[in-house]
C-alpha positions in Angstrom: -47.2 -77.3 -7.2 -50.5 -78.7 -6.2 -54.1 -78.2 -7.3 -54.6 -75.3 -4.9 -51.5 -73.5 -6.2 -52.8 -74.0 -9.8 -56.2 -72.6 -8.8 -54.5 -69.5 -7.2 -52.6 -69.0 -10.5 -55.6 -69.4 -12.6 -57.6 -66.8 -10.6 -54.7 -64.3 -10.5 -54.1 -64.7 -14.2 -57.7 -63.8 -14.8 -57.6 -60.9 -12.3 -54.2 -59.8 -11.0 -55.9 -57.3 -8.8 -57.9 -59.9 -6.9 -57.6 -59.2 -3.2 -56.2 -61.8 -0.9 -59.5 -61.9 0.9 -61.5 -62.7 -2.2 -58.8 -65.1 -3.4 -58.9 -67.0 -0.1 -62.7 -67.2 -0.2 -62.6 -68.5 -3.8 -60.2 -71.3 -3.1 -61.6 -72.2 0.4 -58.5 -71.4 2.5 -57.8 -68.9 5.2 -56.4 -65.5 4.3 -53.1 -66.3 6.0 -52.7 -69.7 4.3 -53.6 -68.1 0.9 -51.1 -65.3 1.4 -48.4 -67.8 2.3 -49.0 -69.8 -0.8 -49.0 -66.6 -3.0 -45.7 -65.5 -1.4 -44.2 -68.9 -2.0 -45.3 -68.8 -5.7 -43.7 -65.3 -5.9 -40.5 -66.3 -4.2 -40.0 -69.4 -6.4 -40.4 -67.3 -9.5 -43.7 -68.9 -10.7 -45.4 -65.5 -10.2 -42.9 -63.1 -11.7 -44.9 -59.9 -11.1 -48.1 -58.1 -11.6 -48.8 -55.9 -14.6 -51.4 -54.0 -16.5 -52.2 -55.1 -20.0 -52.5 -52.3 -22.5 -53.6 -52.4 -26.1 -50.8 -50.7 -28.0 -53.1 -48.7 -30.3 -54.8 -47.2 -27.3 -51.5 -45.5 -26.3 -50.6 -44.3 -29.8 -48.7 -47.3 -31.1 -50.8 -47.8 -34.2 -48.4 -50.0 -36.2 -47.7 -53.5 -35.1 -45.6 -56.0 -37.0 -43.6 -59.1 -36.6 -40.0 -59.0 -37.7 -37.6 -61.8 -38.2 -33.8 -61.3 -37.8 -31.0 -63.4 -39.1 -27.7 -62.5 -37.6 -24.4 -62.3 -39.6 -22.7 -64.5 -37.0 -24.4 -67.2 -35.0 -21.5 -67.3 -32.4 -22.9 -67.4 -28.9 -21.2 -64.1 -28.1 -23.1 -62.3 -30.9 -26.4 -64.0 -30.0 -26.0 -62.9 -26.4 -25.1 -59.3 -27.5 -28.2 -59.1 -29.7 -30.4 -60.5 -26.9 -29.0 -58.0 -24.4 -29.5 -55.0 -26.8 -33.1 -56.0 -27.8 -34.1 -56.0 -24.1 -33.7 -52.2 -23.9 -35.7 -51.5 -27.1 -39.1 -50.2 -26.0 -40.5 -50.9 -29.5 -40.0 -54.7 -29.0 -42.9 -56.2 -27.2 -41.6 -59.8 -27.3 -38.7 -61.5 -28.9 -37.9 -65.1 -29.2 -34.9 -67.1 -30.6 -36.2 -69.4 -33.2 -35.3 -72.4 -35.4 -35.8 -72.2 -39.1 -35.0 -69.5 -41.7 -34.4 -66.7 -39.1 -32.6 -66.5 -35.8 -35.2 -64.3 -33.9 -38.8 -63.3 -34.2 -39.9 -60.1 -32.6 -43.3 -58.5 -32.1 -42.8 -54.7 -32.6 -45.1 -51.8 -31.9 -44.4 -48.2 -33.2 -46.5 -45.1 -33.7 -46.5 -45.2 -37.5 -44.4 -45.9 -40.6 -42.1 -43.1 -39.7 -41.6 -44.6 -36.3 -40.8 -47.9 -37.9 -38.3 -46.3 -40.3 -36.6 -44.6 -37.3 -36.5 -47.8 -35.4 -34.9 -49.7 -38.2 -32.5 -46.9 -39.3 -31.5 -45.5 -36.0 -31.6 -48.6 -33.7 -31.4 -51.8 -35.7 -29.1 -51.1 -38.6 -26.4 -49.4 -36.5 -26.0 -52.7 -34.5 -24.1 -54.1 -37.5 -24.9 -57.7 -36.6 -28.1 -58.2 -38.6 -27.7 -59.9 -42.0 -31.4 -60.0 -42.9 -34.6 -58.6 -41.6 -38.1 -59.3 -42.8 -41.4 -57.9 -41.5 -45.0 -58.8 -41.6 -47.5 -56.0 -40.8 -50.3 -56.9 -38.4 -53.8 -56.1 -39.8 -55.7 -57.3 -36.8 -55.0 -59.1 -33.5 -57.6 -61.8 -32.9 -56.2 -62.8 -29.6 -53.8 -61.5 -27.0 -53.3 -63.7 -24.0 -51.1 -64.6 -21.1 -49.9 -68.2 -20.8 -52.8 -70.6 -21.5 -55.0 -71.2 -18.6 -55.6 -74.7 -19.9 -52.0 -75.5 -18.9 -53.1 -75.3 -15.3 -55.3 -78.4 -15.8 -58.2 -76.9 -13.9 -61.8 -77.3 -15.1 -63.3 -74.0 -16.0 
């Protein structure tokens, strides 16, 4: 990946709806050369898709929290099972395997405390593989971001 690819990524991360024409003008390449580079970044998996960012509270998900999970069994089979199941839970915004006192850390968004109760009692506990759960309720999100633009080493 060269400096032009990094510049393309930076601009698309700031505005994923940027037209190819405007993108080409901003980086100083022809539209066809720009489109070729974008398609190459997509094909290689660097660009994994285009999405709309939504604030959870604006769509009725008024309770956000971070939950840690410690599994009863750390066998790779159980870890893979948990990871596969968590993928299909809409309440889970992100989930990461971690080192430390818990095996996983998840960012959860639900409508309210009743939604959290239903999520825990109807989806998590029936899995039977969780030894311990802890949660921390979010009072305020100071920053929501995509991967850091600074990682692209381009002067702003």
